[in-house]
C-alpha positions in Angstrom: -0.8 14.1 -3.5 -0.1 16.7 -0.8 -0.2 17.2 3.0 -3.5 18.7 4.1 -4.9 19.6 7.6 -3.9 16.2 8.9 -1.6 14.0 6.8 -0.9 13.1 3.2 -3.9 12.6 1.0 -4.5 11.6 -2.6 -6.5 9.2 -4.9 -6.1 5.7 -3.8 -5.0 4.5 -7.2 -2.2 7.2 -7.1 -1.2 6.1 -3.6 -0.9 2.5 -4.3 2.7 1.2 -5.2 5.7 3.5 -5.6 3.9 6.8 -4.5 3.2 5.5 -0.9 6.6 3.8 -0.8 8.2 7.0 -1.9 6.8 9.0 0.9 7.4 6.3 3.5 11.1 6.1 2.3 11.2 10.1 2.6 9.8 9.7 6.2 12.2 7.0 7.2 15.2 9.0 5.8 13.9 12.1 7.7 13.8 10.0 10.9 17.3 8.8 10.5 18.8 12.1 9.3 17.2 14.1 12.1 18.3 11.4 14.7 14.7 10.8 15.7 15.2 7.1 15.0 17.8 4.7 14.2 18.2 1.6 12.1 16.6 -1.4 13.8 14.1 0.9 15.7 10.5 -0.2 15.5 7.9 1.6 13.4 4.2 0.9 13.9 1.8 0.7 10.9 -2.0 0.7 11.4 -4.9 1.1 8.7 -8.5 1.7 8.3 -11.1 -0.6 6.4 -10.7 1.1 2.9 -10.1 -1.4 0.2 -6.8 0.3 -0.7 -5.4 0.5 2.7 -3.8 -3.0 3.1 -1.9 -2.6 -0.2 -0.6 0.9 0.8 0.4 -0.5 4.2 2.4 -3.2 2.6 4.1 -0.8 0.3 5.0 1.5 3.2 6.3 -1.5 5.3 8.6 -2.6 2.3 10.0 0.7 1.9 10.7 1.2 5.7 12.1 -2.4 5.9 14.5 -1.6 3.1 16.0 1.2 5.3 16.6 -1.1 8.3 13.7 -0.6 10.3 11.5 -3.3 12.1 7.8 -3.2 11.4 5.0 -3.9 13.8 1.6 -4.5 12.2 -1.2 -3.0 14.5 -3.8 -3.7 11.7 -7.3 -2.0 11.8 -7.1 0.2 15.0 -8.3 3.8 15.9 -5.5 6.3 15.0 -5.5 7.5 18.7 -4.8 3.9 19.9 -1.9 3.6 17.2 -0.5 7.0 18.4 -0.8 6.0 22.0 1.1 2.8 21.4 3.8 4.7 19.6 4.3 7.1 22.5 4.4 4.1 24.9 7.1 2.3 22.8 8.9 5.5 21.7 8.3 4.4 18.3 7.4 6.2 14.9 4.0 5.3 13.4 2.2 5.3 10.1 -1.6 5.3 9.9 -3.0 4.5 6.4 -6.3 6.3 6.2 -8.4 8.8 4.4 -10.4 9.6 7.5 -13.8 10.7 6.3 -13.2 11.3 2.7 -14.6 9.0 0.0 -13.3 5.5 -0.6 -11.7 6.2 -3.8 -9.2 8.4 -1.7 -6.8 7.5 0.9 -3.9 8.9 3.0 -1.0 8.6 5.4 -0.7 10.0 8.8 2.9 10.1 10.1 4.1 10.1 13.6 7.4 10.7 15.1 8.3 8.7 18.3 7.3 11.7 20.3 4.0 12.3 18.5 2.4 13.7 15.4 4.5 15.4 12.8 4.3 19.1 12.5 4.3 21.5 9.5 8.1 21.7 9.5 8.2 17.9 9.4 5.8 17.9 6.4 8.0 20.3 4.5 11.2 18.3 5.2 9.3 15.0 4.2 8.0 16.5 1.0 11.6 18.1 0.1 13.1 14.5 0.7 10.6 12.8 -1.4 11.5 15.4 -4.3 15.1 14.6 -3.9 14.6 11.0 -4.2 12.5 11.4 -7.2 15.1 13.8 -8.8 18.0 11.5 -8.1 16.1 8.4 -9.5 16.8 6.5 -6.3 15.3 3.0 -6.1 12.1 2.8 -4.0 11.1 -0.6 -2.5 7.3 -1.1 -2.6 7.3 -4.8 -2.3 5.5 -5.7 1.1 7.7 -6.8 3.9 6.7 -9.2 6.7 4.9 -7.7 9.8 5.1 -8.7 13.3 1.4 -8.6 14.7 1.0 -6.1 17.6 -2.6 -5.4 17.0 -3.8 -6.9 20.4 -1.1 -5.0 22.5 -2.1 -1.8 20.7 -5.9 -2.2 21.4 -5.3 -3.5 24.9 -3.4 -0.3 26.0 -6.2 1.9 24.4 -8.9 0.1 26.1 -7.1 0.3 29.7 -6.8 4.0 29.1 -10.4 4.6 28.3 -11.8 2.3 31.0 -9.9 4.4 33.6 -11.7 7.8 32.7 -15.0 7.1 34.5 -16.1 5.6 37.7 -17.3 1.9 37.7 -20.7 1.5 36.2 -20.8 5.1 35.3 -23.2 4.5 32.3 -25.5 2.0 34.0 -29.1 2.7 33.1 -28.3 4.2 29.9 -29.3 2.7 26.5 -26.8 3.7 23.8 -26.7 2.9 20.2 -23.5 2.4 18.3 -23.5 3.3 14.6 -20.7 0.9 13.5 -20.6 1.4 9.7 -17.0 0.9 8.7 -15.1 2.8 11.4 -12.2 0.9 12.9 -13.5 1.9 16.4 -16.8 0.0 15.9 -16.1 -2.9 18.1 -14.1 -1.0 20.7 -16.9 1.5 21.2 -19.2 -1.4 22.2 -16.7 -3.0 24.5 -15.9 0.3 26.4 -19.7 1.3 26.7 -20.6 -2.2 28.0 -17.6 -2.0 30.5 -19.2 1.1 32.0 -22.5 -0.6 32.4 -24.4 0.8 29.4 -27.0 -1.3 27.5 -25.5 -1.3 24.0 -27.4 -1.6 20.7 -25.0 -2.0 17.7 -26.4 -1.3 14.1 -25.3 -0.1 10.6 -22.2 -2.5 10.4 -20.9 -2.4 6.7 -18.5 -4.6 4.8 -17.9 -1.8 2.3 -16.3 1.6 3.3 -18.7 4.4 4.3 -17.3 7.9 4.7 -18.8 9.6 7.6 -17.8 13.3 8.2 -18.5 14.2 11.8 -18.2 17.9 11.1 -20.8 17.9 8.4 -23.1 14.9 9.0 -25.2 14.1 5.8 -28.9 14.4 5.9 -28.9 10.6 4.8 -26.9 9.7 8.0 -29.0 12.0 10.2 -32.2 10.3 9.0 -30.6 7.0 9.9 -29.9 8.2 13.2 -33.3 9.5 14.0 -34.8 6.3 12.8 -32.7 4.3 15.1 -33.1 6.5 18.1 -36.9 6.2 17.7 -37.0 2.4 17.1 -34.7 1.5 19.9 -35.6 4.1 22.4 -32.2 5.3 22.8 -30.6 7.8 25.3 -27.7 8.5 22.7 -26.1 7.2 19.5 -22.3 7.3 19.2 -19.9 6.8 16.2 -16.7 8.1 14.8 -15.2 8.7 11.3 -13.3 6.0 9.4 -10.0 6.0 11.6 -11.7 6.6 14.9 -10.4 10.1 15.8 -13.4 12.2 15.4 -16.4 11.4 17.6 -20.0 11.6 16.5 -22.6 11.9 19.5 -26.4 12.2 18.7 -29.0 12.9 21.3 -32.0 10.9 22.3 -33.8 12.1 19.0 -31.0 11.2 16.8 -29.8 14.8 16.2 -25.9 15.0 16.2 -24.3 17.3 18.7 -21.6 19.6 17.3 -18.1 18.6 17.7 -17.1 21.8 19.4 -19.8 21.3 22.0 -18.2 17.9 22.7 -15.0 19.8 23.2 -16.4 22.3 25.6 -17.9 19.4 27.6 -14.5 17.5 27.6 -12.6 20.7 28.6 -15.0 21.2 31.7 -14.8 17.3 32.4 -10.9 17.6 32.5 -10.8 20.9 34.4 -8.6 22.3 31.6 -6.9 25.7 32.1 -6.0 26.4 28.5 -8.1 25.2 25.5 -6.6 25.4 22.0 -9.1 25.4 19.1 -9.4 26.5 15.4 -11.0 29.8 14.4 -13.9 27.6 12.9 -14.9 26.3 16.3 -18.1 28.1 17.8 -17.8 31.6 18.9 -19.3 30.8 22.2 -16.5 28.8 23.5 -14.7 31.6 25.2 -17.8 32.1 27.6 -18.4 28.3 28.0 -16.0 27.6 30.9 -13.4 28.8 33.2 -10.5 28.3 30.8 -8.4 30.6 28.5 -9.0 30.0 24.7 -6.3 30.2 22.1 -7.5 30.2 18.3 -5.5 28.7 15.5 -5.8 27.8 11.9 -7.7 24.6 11.0 -5.7 21.4 11.3 -4.3 19.2 14.0 -0.8 20.5 13.4 -1.8 24.0 14.2 -3.7 23.0 17.4 -0.7 20.9 18.5 1.6 23.9 17.8 -0.8 26.2 19.9 -0.7 23.7 22.7 3.1 23.5 22.6 3.5 27.2 22.9 1.1 27.1 25.8 3.1 24.5 27.6 6.5 26.3 26.7 4.9 29.4 28.4 4.5 27.5 31.6 0.8 26.7 31.3 -0.5 23.5 32.8 -3.7 21.5 32.0 -3.5 22.2 28.3 -5.7 20.6 25.8 -7.2 21.4 22.4 -10.0 20.3 20.2 -11.3 20.9 16.7 -14.7 21.6 15.4 -15.0 18.0 14.3 -14.8 17.0 18.1 -11.4 15.4 18.0 -9.7 16.1 21.2 -6.0 16.4 22.0 -4.2 16.8 25.4 -0.7 18.3 25.7 -0.3 17.7 29.4 -1.3 14.9 31.8 -4.7 15.2 33.5 -5.9 13.7 36.8 -9.1 11.9 36.0 -11.1 9.7 38.1 -8.3 9.6 40.7 -5.6 8.6 38.1 -3.0 10.5 36.0 -3.7 10.0 32.4 -0.8 10.8 30.1 -0.9 13.4 27.3 -2.1 12.3 24.0 -1.4 15.1 21.6 -3.5 13.8 18.6 -7.1 13.6 17.9 -9.1 11.3 20.1 -12.8 10.4 19.9 -13.3 8.5 23.1 -12.6 11.0 25.8 -15.1 13.6 24.5 -17.7 10.9 23.8 -17.3 9.5 27.3 -17.2 12.9 29.0 -20.5 13.8 27.2 -22.3 10.5 28.1 -21.0 10.8 31.7 -22.6 14.2 32.1 -25.9 13.0 30.7 -25.7 10.2 33.3 -24.8 12.4 36.2 -27.5 15.1 35.5 -30.0 12.4 34.5 -31.0 14.7 31.7 -31.5 14.1 28.0 -28.6 15.2 25.7 -30.8 17.7 23.9 -31.5 19.5 27.3 -27.8 19.4 28.1 -26.8 20.7 24.7 -29.4 23.7 25.0 -28.1 24.5 28.4 -24.8 25.8 27.1 -26.7 28.4 25.0 -24.0 28.5 22.2 -24.8 30.5 19.0 -26.4 28.1 16.5 -23.8 26.8 14.1 -23.7 24.8 11.0 -21.3 23.6 8.5 -21.3 21.8 5.1 -19.1 21.3 1.9 -19.3 21.1 -1.7 -17.5 17.9 -2.8 -15.6 17.4 -6.0 -14.8 21.1 -5.9 -11.5 21.4 -8.0 -8.5 22.9 -6.1 -7.9 25.6 -8.9 -11.6 26.7 -8.6 -11.4 27.0 -4.7 -8.0 28.9 -5.1 -9.5 31.3 -7.5 -12.5 31.9 -5.4 -10.4 32.8 -2.4 -8.1 35.0 -4.5 -11.3 36.9 -5.7 -12.8 37.3 -2.2 -9.4 38.5 -0.9 -8.7 40.7 -4.0 -10.8 43.6 -2.9 -13.6 44.9 -0.5 -15.7 45.6 -3.5 -15.5 41.7 -4.7 -16.4 40.6 -1.1 -19.3 43.1 -1.0 -20.6 41.9 -4.4 -20.3 38.3 -3.5 -22.2 38.7 -0.3 -24.7 41.2 -1.5 -27.6 38.6 -1.5 -26.6 37.6 1.9 -25.8 40.6 4.1 -23.4 43.5 4.6 -20.0 43.0 5.8 -19.1 44.2 9.3 -15.6 42.8 9.8 -13.4 40.1 8.4 -10.5 37.7 9.3 -8.3 35.8 7.1 -6.6 33.6 9.7 -7.6 30.5 7.7 -9.9 31.2 4.6 -12.1 34.1 5.1 -14.3 34.6 8.1 -16.9 37.4 7.8 -19.0 38.8 10.6 -22.1 40.5 9.1 -23.5 43.8 10.3 -26.4 41.9 11.9 -24.1 39.7 13.8 -24.2 36.5 11.8 -21.0 34.8 10.9 -20.0 33.1 7.6 -16.8 31.5 6.9 -15.5 30.1 3.6 -12.5 27.8 3.5 -11.1 25.3 1.0 -10.5 21.9 2.5 -6.9 21.2 3.1 -6.8 17.4 2.2 -9.6 17.0 -0.3 -11.1 18.7 -3.5 -13.9 20.2 -1.3 -15.1 23.8 -0.4 -16.3 24.4 3.0 -18.7 26.8 4.6 -19.3 27.5 8.3 -21.9 29.7 9.7 -23.4 30.9 12.9 -26.7 32.7 13.5 -29.3 33.5 16.2 -31.4 30.3 15.8 -31.2 27.0 14.0 -33.4 27.9 11.0 -31.3 31.2 10.4 -28.0 29.2 10.5 -29.4 26.5 8.0 -30.6 29.5 5.8 -27.3 31.3 6.0 -25.4 28.0 5.2 -27.6 27.1 2.1 -27.1 30.8 0.9 -23.3 30.6 1.2 -23.1 27.3 -0.4 -25.4 28.6 -3.4 -23.2 31.7 -3.8 -20.0 29.4 -4.1 -21.7 27.2 -6.6 -23.1 30.0 -8.7 -19.8 31.8 -8.7 -17.9 28.7 -9.8 -20.5 27.9 -12.6 -20.1 31.6 -13.8 -16.3 31.3 -14.2 
């Protein structure tokens, strides 16, 4: 188990019992030692619908209760809802979720009373966990009683999202909701109906279905296209497992890229500074009247970039990731109201901003997406790709220009490169290919940009093929 781009991740079987209790204990001790919390303070715990999440939540509750904390159970709520409730109560939080990764894996996202933990916090928590193990200290994993606060948590988030648009802003639109196993599935229906949309819900599942909004599978796209055609929809919306990454598909069922949703949201908010990872579309800088700051991949890096902007005196600061998750570092005046900062990934604001734009323009989402004239981008991943293999590949590519040239020889000639996160190469013909190991799963990711959709897909497939063949030849 280790911290990745967002939270602690590992196999579900490994997280159950002592392991999750160990990290919860380390987190609790960190809060106490750093004076970020005191005994008898409240800690909120939420979870997704994975089969392992209730047990892991119980293990964490037992560990934290043994340190003197009071536990509030927020049950199955979206991560941004839990984070918002934590900010409102000035309470630390744990979200038990593996987000979009397969059901045999899970994770824990940690929040201080003032928001999501950063990389320095991760280092401190990891060190404390190691110290507890080395000392042989007792770790309590027996579940502790919870006080149910799920209704309060959901109501606060519902009120936030029903204040973003004018009344009946989505009237006349027919919107599908792919519910699968996301914790946001009922809230999406309720909020869209509140704004006057005709809502059609489908695809609800009793078993966990991993949905990666940054690399939507061909099987999922086929489902979306079928539903769009069958029901005559204006759009389809969904999220990943814990409801912090949006998925918005147009009237044909084709998903819009997450970074396009981020751009639309930035213009909707009137943002002055936008912080986004290097993997987000290269056309963002020209897509609005805002200053763009690029970071490494992962919400902690985006948050750090936003904090630096605020510290430098910037106002109206927000960020987003290529998966569409949106974060705000300052309050924004929206629809005549001041909406407080929420510096953790949120799927609802970019989703509503995009649907609102379609309603205002009275244009199909496919036309709106094309109007931004962004470079065509695509991304995918090789799953079950061992960490040692991805580490060896990146070492090889970084090892010499000769290695990189040889690796890319079937694809194109190297023009320039950047190693902000992984390896991003601009080819001499202007195409972009970016190789990056996942920070929280055994996956190797590839991101590309090209002049048209077919060229982007071709480049993506070529990149994944080169990765696969290199690994097989080791």
